[in-house]
N, C-alpha and C positions, 0 to 999 in steps of 0.2 A: 435414667439417672434423674433423681428428684431435683427440683429447682434450687433447693438449699445447697446441695452438693455442687451444682453447676456454678452458683455464685461463689462458693468457697474456692473451688478450683480456679475459676477465672481471676479471683482476687489474688490467689497465691501466684498465679502466672504473671500477673501485672507487677506484684511486689518483686518477684524474681527478676523481671526485666529491668525495673527501675534500680534495684540494688546492683545488678550487673553493670548498668551504665555508670552508676556512681562509683562502684569499685574500679571500673576501668579508668575513670577520670582520676581517682585518687592514686591508682597505680602508675599513672603517667609521670609521677615524680621520679620514677626510676631513671628516666632519660637524663635527668639533671644530676644524677649521682653515680658517676662511673666507678667509684670505689666499691659500690654495692653490686655491680654486675657479676663479679666473680661468685658471689654467694647467693644471689637472688635470681639472676637471669639463667635459670636452670635449662629451660627449653632452648633458648638461643645459643647457649654454650654447647649444648648437645648437638644441635643442628649445624652449627658453624664450626665445630671441632675446636672449641675453646676461644675462637677469635670473635669478639663481640664489640660492636660499636652502636651508637644511638640509632643508626639507620636500619640495622638488622635485628633489633629487639622484637621478639614475638609478643603478640597481645596477651598470651597466657602468662608471660612473665610480669605483666602489669598486675594481673590478678594475684600472683604469688607475692609481689611486693605489697599490695594492698592487704593481703591476708596477714603478712608479717607485721606490718607497722600501722595500719589503719583497719583493724579487724571488724569494726561494727557492720559495715555494709556487706563485706564478704560473708560474715556469719548469717546475716539476714538472708542473703542469697542462698546459702547452704540449707538453712532451715526451711525456706520456702520450697527448695528443690526436694528435700526429704518429704515434706508434706504432700507435694504433688505425686511423688513416687509411691508413697504409701496409699494415697487415695486411689490412684490408678490401679495399683496392684490388687487392692480389695474390691475394686469395682469391675475390672476386666476379667479377673479370675474368680468371680463370685461362686461359681459352681465347681471349681476345680481346686480342691484342697491341696493336692500333691504339687501342682504347678505353683500355686501361691506360696506354699511352704518352702519350695525350692528357691523361689525368688527372694523371699524374706531371709532365708539362710545365706544366700549369696550376698545380699545387702549387708547382713550382719558380718560376714567374713571380710568383705572389703572395708567396712567401717572399723572393725577391730584392727585390721592390718594398718589402716591409716592412723588410727589412734596410737598404735605401737610405734609407728614411724615418726610421729610428731611429738611423742610424749616428753622426750628430753630436750626439746628445743629451748634455746635461750631467749627467744622472743615471746612476749605475752600473747601475741596473735596466734602463733602456732600452738601454744599451750591451750588456748581457748578452743581451737579447732580439734585438738586431741580430745578434750572433754566432750565436745559436741559429737565427734565420731564415736566415742565410747557410749554416750547416751543413745545415739541412733542405733548402734549395734545391739544394745540391751533392749531397746524397744522392738527391734526386729525379732530378737529371740523370744521376747514375751508375746509378740503377735503370733509367732509360730506355735508357742505353747498354748495360747488361748484358742487358736483354731484347732489344734490337735485334741485338746482336752474337752472340747465342746463348749467352752465358755463363750464362744462367739457363735451365735446361731445364724444360719443363712437367712432365716425369715426376718430376724431383727435387723441385721446389718449395722453399720456404724451410725447411720443417720436416724434410726428409729428406736434403737434399744437403749440399753444402759451405757453404751459406749459413746453416745452423742454428747 
């Protein structure tokens, strides 16, 4: 892996970690809003069979709250996650088109499913996430088509050819 890709990957991982910490902090406001637990504390309600209090809120519910009401850093976190995922997929499966295409189609399927699930959300945060998941799914499909049709050359790669 060239130095440029290592720097980009390391930077994306650092951005992911920082955005996750900030999102977790912003989502901590959920503890102070018990009227929101019914709608936002999805994981805690599921695990505790509907009974939720501030002591048994899961950390994942903090991220859900942040994504709904403070979407900037959760979006940055999701974008950096997709960047790392795509870079690793194209780097690790450089010589295996079938495996790489299967992973890209799996990512596209999950992304389109998440886009469909969040599309009619009343909050702007989930609407932005639906848009992000739709774009990520489209990029996954286009990556699969580019690899299948030969538009992506194994010799060029992402860091050396027209895709850089």
